C-alpha positions in Angstrom: 0.0 0.0 0.0 2.3 2.8 -1.2 1.3 6.4 -0.9 2.6 9.2 -3.1 2.1 12.5 -1.3 2.7 15.3 -3.7 2.7 18.9 -2.6 1.4 21.0 -5.5 2.5 24.3 -3.9 3.4 25.3 -0.4 0.2 24.5 1.5 -2.1 21.7 0.2 -0.9 18.1 -0.4 -2.6 15.5 -2.4 -1.9 12.0 -1.0 -2.9 9.1 -3.2 -2.9 6.0 -0.9 -4.4 3.7 -3.5 -6.7 3.9 -6.5 -9.7 3.7 -4.3 -8.5 5.8 -1.3 -7.2 9.3 -2.3 -6.5 11.8 0.4 -6.5 15.6 0.3 -4.3 16.9 3.0 -5.0 20.6 3.5 -2.7 22.6 5.8 -4.8 24.8 8.1 -2.7 27.6 9.4 0.9 26.6 10.2 0.7 23.7 12.6 -2.3 21.6 11.7 -3.1 19.4 8.7 -6.5 17.9 8.0 -6.2 14.8 5.9 -9.5 13.4 4.6 -8.8 9.9 3.4 -12.4 9.0 2.9 -15.8 9.9 4.3 -15.4 7.4 7.0 -11.7 7.9 7.8 -10.6 11.5 8.4 -7.2 12.2 9.9 -6.2 15.2 11.9 -2.4 15.5 11.8 -1.1 17.9 14.4 2.5 19.0 14.3 4.0 18.9 17.8 7.0 21.1 17.9 9.3 20.9 14.9 10.2 17.2 14.6 7.2 15.1 15.6 3.8 14.8 14.0 0.9 13.0 15.7 -1.6 11.7 13.1 -4.9 10.4 14.5 -6.5 8.5 11.7 -9.3 7.1 13.8 -9.9 6.3 17.5 -8.4 2.8 16.9 -5.5 3.8 14.6 -3.3 6.6 15.9 0.0 7.3 14.1 3.1 8.9 15.5 5.2 10.3 12.7 8.7 11.1 13.9 11.0 13.1 11.6 14.4 11.6 11.5 16.9 14.2 10.3 15.5 16.4 7.5 14.5 13.9 4.8 13.0 10.9 6.4 9.8 10.4 8.4 9.0 7.2 10.3 5.2 6.8 10.8 4.1 4.2 13.2 0.4 3.6 12.5 0.1 0.5 14.7 2.4 -2.3 16.0 1.5 -4.2 12.9 1.6 -1.4 10.3 4.7 0.8 10.4 5.2 3.2 7.5 8.4 4.8 6.3 7.8 8.1 4.6 10.7 9.2 2.6 10.7 12.8 1.4 12.5 13.7 -1.8 14.2 17.1 -2.6 11.3 18.1 -4.8 8.8 18.5 -2.0 7.2 15.1 -2.6 6.9 12.2 -0.2 6.8 8.5 -1.0 5.3 6.6 1.9 5.8 2.9 1.8 4.0 0.7 4.2 5.8 -2.4 5.4 4.3 -5.4 7.2 
């Protein structure tokens, strides 16, 4: 389940998780991102400080996204679904979910 998160400009980000589950991640202000994956799975991604992002996809699936350095983000969605989100220099992020 790869996800290509492409930032079209400086604020919104379109994240295509699969052909049936697109996500429009709109930055609200400077610290909060609202990611609407589907009508039944919204996600509020709140930036805590400058290095950590807490993404609450649902009440049963929280995700702690920790920025490692400046280019890599490790997103732990659950104990059985980690995700490594690698940011490229062109403001895009490829998020590869591993088992």
